[in-house]
Structure formats: C-alpha cells, structure tokens
C-alpha positions as CSV (number, residue, x, y, z in Angstrom):
1,T,16.8,21.5,33.3
2,A,14.0,21.7,30.9
3,A,16.6,20.4,28.2
4,K,17.5,17.2,30.1
5,E,13.7,16.2,31.0
6,K,12.2,16.5,27.4
7,P,14.3,13.1,26.5
8,I,13.0,11.8,29.8
9,R,9.7,12.1,29.0
10,M,10.3,11.3,25.4
11,F,11.2,7.9,26.7
12,Y,8.8,7.6,28.8
13,A,6.1,8.6,26.1
14,I,7.6,6.2,24.0
15,G,7.4,3.3,26.6
16,V,3.9,4.1,27.4
17,V,3.1,3.4,23.5
18,L,5.5,0.4,23.6
19,L,4.0,-1.3,26.4
20,S,0.4,-0.4,25.4
21,F,1.0,-2.1,21.7
22,C,2.6,-5.1,23.6
23,L,-0.3,-5.9,26.0
24,T,-2.5,-5.2,23.2
25,I,-0.9,-7.7,20.9
26,G,0.2,-9.8,23.1
27,S,-3.4,-10.8,24.9
28,W,-4.3,-11.6,21.1
29,V,-1.2,-13.7,20.7
30,Y,-2.0,-15.5,23.2
31,R,-5.5,-16.3,22.6
32,N,-4.5,-17.4,19.0
33,T,-2.0,-20.0,20.6
34,A,-4.2,-21.5,22.9
35,L,-7.0,-21.8,19.8
36,Y,-4.5,-23.1,17.4
37,G,-1.8,-24.9,19.4
38,R,0.9,-22.1,18.1
39,P,2.1,-18.7,18.6
40,V,0.0,-16.1,15.5
41,L,0.9,-12.8,15.4
42,I,-2.2,-11.2,14.6
43,S,-4.3,-13.2,12.4
44,T,-4.2,-16.5,10.0
45,N,-4.8,-14.4,6.7
46,G,-1.2,-13.8,5.8
47,G,-0.4,-17.2,4.3
48,L,-3.5,-17.1,1.8
49,N,-2.4,-13.2,1.0
50,V,1.2,-13.8,0.5
51,Y,0.2,-16.9,-2.0
52,Q,-2.5,-14.9,-4.0
53,S,0.6,-12.3,-4.5
54,V,2.5,-15.1,-6.3
55,T,-0.6,-16.7,-8.2
56,P,-2.8,-14.0,-8.9
57,I,-5.3,-15.3,-11.5
58,D,-4.8,-14.8,-15.5
59,G,-1.4,-13.7,-14.2
60,K,-2.7,-10.2,-13.4
61,I,-5.1,-10.6,-11.3
62,F,-4.6,-9.9,-7.7
63,G,-6.9,-10.0,-4.5
64,M,-8.8,-13.3,-5.5
65,V,-8.0,-16.6,-4.5
66,P,-7.1,-18.8,-7.1
67,S,-8.4,-22.1,-7.6
68,D,-5.4,-24.4,-7.7
69,E,-4.2,-27.8,-6.5
70,N,-2.2,-25.9,-3.4
71,I,-6.0,-23.6,-2.7
72,S,-7.5,-27.5,-2.4
73,K,-5.1,-28.7,-0.3
74,A,-5.1,-26.0,2.3
75,N,-9.1,-26.0,2.4
76,R,-9.0,-29.8,3.5
77,I,-6.5,-28.3,6.7
78,S,-8.9,-27.6,9.4
79,N,-6.3,-25.7,11.4
80,E,-6.1,-22.3,10.7
81,A,-2.7,-21.5,11.6
82,E,-1.3,-25.2,10.0
83,R,-3.0,-24.1,6.7
84,D,-1.6,-20.6,6.9
85,S,2.1,-21.9,7.3
86,F,1.2,-24.2,4.1
87,L,0.2,-21.7,2.3
88,F,2.8,-19.5,2.9
89,S,5.2,-22.0,2.2
90,K,4.2,-22.9,-1.2
91,A,4.1,-19.0,-2.0
92,V,7.9,-19.4,-0.9
93,E,8.4,-22.3,-2.8
94,K,7.2,-20.5,-6.1
95,M,9.5,-17.8,-5.9
96,I,12.5,-19.9,-5.1
97,W,11.6,-21.8,-8.3
98,D,11.0,-19.1,-10.5
99,P,12.7,-15.8,-9.1
100,L,12.6,-13.7,-12.2
101,K,8.5,-14.2,-12.0
102,A,8.4,-13.4,-8.6
103,V,10.2,-9.8,-9.4
104,K,8.3,-9.3,-12.6
105,L,5.0,-9.5,-9.7
106,T,6.5,-7.4,-7.2
107,V,6.5,-5.3,-9.8
108,M,3.4,-5.2,-11.2
109,R,1.9,-5.3,-7.4
110,F,3.9,-2.1,-7.1
111,L,2.1,0.0,-10.1
112,F,-1.1,-1.4,-9.3
113,Y,-1.0,-0.2,-5.9
114,W,0.3,3.0,-6.5
115,G,-2.0,3.2,-9.8
116,F,-5.0,5.3,-10.4
117,F,-8.2,2.5,-10.6
118,D,-8.8,-0.5,-8.2
119,W,-8.6,-3.3,-10.5
120,E,-11.0,-5.2,-9.1
121,V,-13.8,-3.0,-9.8
122,Q,-14.9,-3.8,-13.4
123,S,-17.1,-1.0,-14.2
124,G,-17.9,2.9,-13.7
125,R,-16.3,6.0,-13.2
126,E,-12.9,4.6,-11.6
127,Y,-10.5,6.8,-11.8
128,N,-9.1,8.2,-8.6
129,Y,-9.1,12.0,-9.8
130,L,-8.4,13.5,-6.4
131,Y,-5.2,11.2,-6.1
132,G,-4.1,12.0,-9.5
133,F,-4.3,15.4,-9.1
134,I,-2.3,15.5,-5.4
135,L,0.6,12.6,-6.7
136,P,3.0,15.1,-8.3
137,F,2.7,16.9,-5.4
138,F,3.3,14.0,-3.0
139,I,6.2,13.1,-5.2
140,F,7.9,16.5,-5.1
141,S,7.4,15.8,-1.2
142,C,9.3,12.8,-0.9
143,A,12.0,14.1,-3.1
144,G,13.2,16.6,-0.1
145,A,10.5,18.8,0.5
146,L,9.6,17.8,3.8
147,K,13.0,17.7,5.2
148,K,13.1,20.9,6.8
149,A,10.1,19.5,9.0
150,G,11.6,16.9,10.8
151,G,8.0,16.1,12.4
152,S,6.6,15.2,9.1
153,R,9.1,12.1,9.0
154,I,6.0,10.3,10.7
155,L,4.0,10.6,7.2
156,F,6.4,9.2,5.5
157,A,7.4,6.1,8.0
158,V,3.5,5.3,8.1
159,I,3.4,5.2,4.4
160,A,6.5,3.3,3.9
161,Y,4.8,0.8,6.7
162,F,1.9,0.4,4.9
163,F,3.4,0.3,1.3
164,M,6.4,-2.6,2.4
165,T,3.7,-4.5,4.0
166,I,1.3,-4.8,1.4
167,L,3.9,-4.9,-1.4
168,L,4.8,-8.4,0.0
169,S,1.6,-9.7,0.1
170,Q,-1.2,-7.9,-2.1
171,G,-1.6,-6.0,-5.3
172,T,-4.6,-3.7,-5.0
173,V,-5.2,-0.1,-4.6
174,R,-7.9,-0.6,-2.0
175,Y,-4.7,-1.5,0.5
176,R,-3.4,2.2,0.0
177,L,-6.4,4.1,1.1
178,P,-5.7,3.9,4.4
179,I,-2.7,6.1,4.1
180,D,-4.4,8.0,1.3
181,G,-4.6,11.0,4.1
182,C,-0.9,11.0,4.3
183,L,-0.6,11.3,0.9
184,F,-2.8,14.0,0.8
185,I,-1.3,15.8,3.7
186,A,2.4,15.6,2.3
187,G,1.3,16.4,-1.2
188,A,-0.7,19.4,0.3
189,Y,2.5,20.8,2.1
190,S,4.3,21.0,-1.6
191,L,2.0,22.8,-3.0
192,V,1.6,25.2,-0.3
193,D,5.1,25.5,-0.7
194,F,5.2,25.6,-4.1
195,S,2.6,28.6,-3.9
196,E,4.6,31.0,-1.5
197,K,7.7,30.1,-3.6
198,T,6.1,31.3,-7.0
199,R,6.0,34.8,-8.2
200,H,3.1,34.5,-10.6
201,R,0.5,33.6,-8.1
202,A,-2.4,33.9,-10.7
203,M,-0.3,32.1,-13.2
204,F,0.0,29.2,-10.6
205,F,-3.3,29.0,-9.7
206,T,-4.6,29.0,-13.2
207,A,-2.3,26.0,-13.7
208,I,-3.2,24.3,-10.7
209,A,-6.9,24.7,-11.3
210,A,-6.3,23.2,-14.9
211,F,-4.5,20.0,-13.8
212,F,-7.5,19.4,-11.3
213,F,-10.1,19.6,-13.9
214,L,-7.5,17.7,-16.4
215,N,-7.8,14.8,-13.7
216,Y,-11.6,15.1,-13.3
217,I,-11.9,15.2,-17.2
218,I,-9.7,11.9,-17.2
219,F,-12.5,10.7,-14.5
220,L,-15.3,11.3,-16.7
221,K,-13.1,8.8,-19.0
222,S,-12.1,6.4,-17.1
223,G,-12.9,3.4,-19.4
224,T,-10.9,5.3,-22.1
225,A,-8.1,5.7,-19.5
226,K,-7.9,2.1,-18.0
227,E,-7.5,0.9,-21.9
228,V,-4.3,3.2,-22.4
229,I,-2.9,2.0,-19.4
230,K,-3.6,-1.9,-20.0
231,Y,-2.2,-0.9,-23.6
232,L,1.0,0.6,-22.4
233,M,1.3,-2.3,-19.7
234,R,0.8,-5.0,-22.1
235,Q,3.9,-2.9,-24.3
236,I,6.2,-3.4,-21.9
237,G,5.1,-7.3,-20.6
238,L,3.8,-6.6,-17.5
239,W,-0.2,-7.5,-18.4
C-alpha cells in the first residue's frame, strides 16, 4: 500500500508546484496582455538580449547594447512588446543571413559563459579562482560520478536549464552565477568520491592543496592570465 501511495503523493506534489507556477506566471501574463495588448510571458527584454547576442560590440563584447540602425528603430517604438518582437525578428534575420557567424558567436558565448573571467570587468583581480578550482571536479561529475545518486540529477537539470537559456541570449559569465552553487555541490561530490577511493590520502590532499594555490596565484596574476586567454582565442579565430 505504501509503495502505491508514494507515486500518488509525488503526483500531487508535482501538481501543486505546477499549479503555483502557472498561477504566478499567469497573473503576470494577464498584466502584460492588458498593458501591451499582446501576451508577454515574463519580460520585454528577450528580444534585446537575443539581438545583443548576435551583434556584440566589436564582434566580441556581449552584454552591452550596440549602436546601430535596428537599435535606433527599436528605440522609436513606444510599445515595449512590439519593440521586443522587432529586435527578436532582426536577430533571427541576422542568424539566417550569416549562419556561420551565428555558429561562431554561439561558440564564443559558450566559452565566455563557462570562462574564468567576467569580460565586462576591465581591471582588477578578475580570475574566479574558486570556480577554477572546482571546475575539473564538476566535469568529472558530468562524466558520470553522479549517476549512482539519482536525486542529484536535479542539479544537472537546473544547470542545463540556465545554460541553454543564457547560451541563446547572452555571453557573459555573470549570468552563470545563479548556478555556481550547483556547480560547487556537484564538484564537491566528485572531490569526496576521489578522496574516498584513493589509497594515498596524504598525497591526494597535498595535490588538491597545490591545485587550489595554483588557482589563487592565477587570481593574483589575473591581468597576465587574461592576456594569455585573449592570445589563445585570437589564435583559433574567436577574438
């Protein structure tokens, strides 16, 4: 009986979550429809974000509004929903007109999203050494370390949702910050898993400490590290 009741309780729990979600978003959609004369799911920035993602300043600076003819036309549209649709359509046109460039920009956004630097920051110690430290362990988790822990797949679902959404609209690392906690949890799982399996724990923890301090040194030399990454990206034609 208990085994039969468990799926039913799960079904009701999922139903309550979905109902709460629909009521919350639905009320906002109703407000937007009344205000703009057309359904708008959440905000009217989607078109601008997508347009910025295919027209980065200088061909490589995402997250900033370009100054071009389409932006000028959009600024003359008073209705926010219509402005949003206009910019989205222009972004799609650019992707269709030059698909190779669209693919290149997608690769750039991918690299920037998972990068160690916030490229919108122009000075200071910018290297995220905690992220640099945990990233290899997170990759190991993605490769299969979490398969035996079914509940942990929720972490990957959250990460995948944010990543795929942002990949289409932005190329800045600050949009990864909401999921950094999930990355650390997944990475920590692999780190603990490795420590439990190793036979030479002292050597293992020494190597882990050395790797951490290596990332901290890179943090102290953020400017040099940034220039090295710029050079490598120029070499492969992405900068």
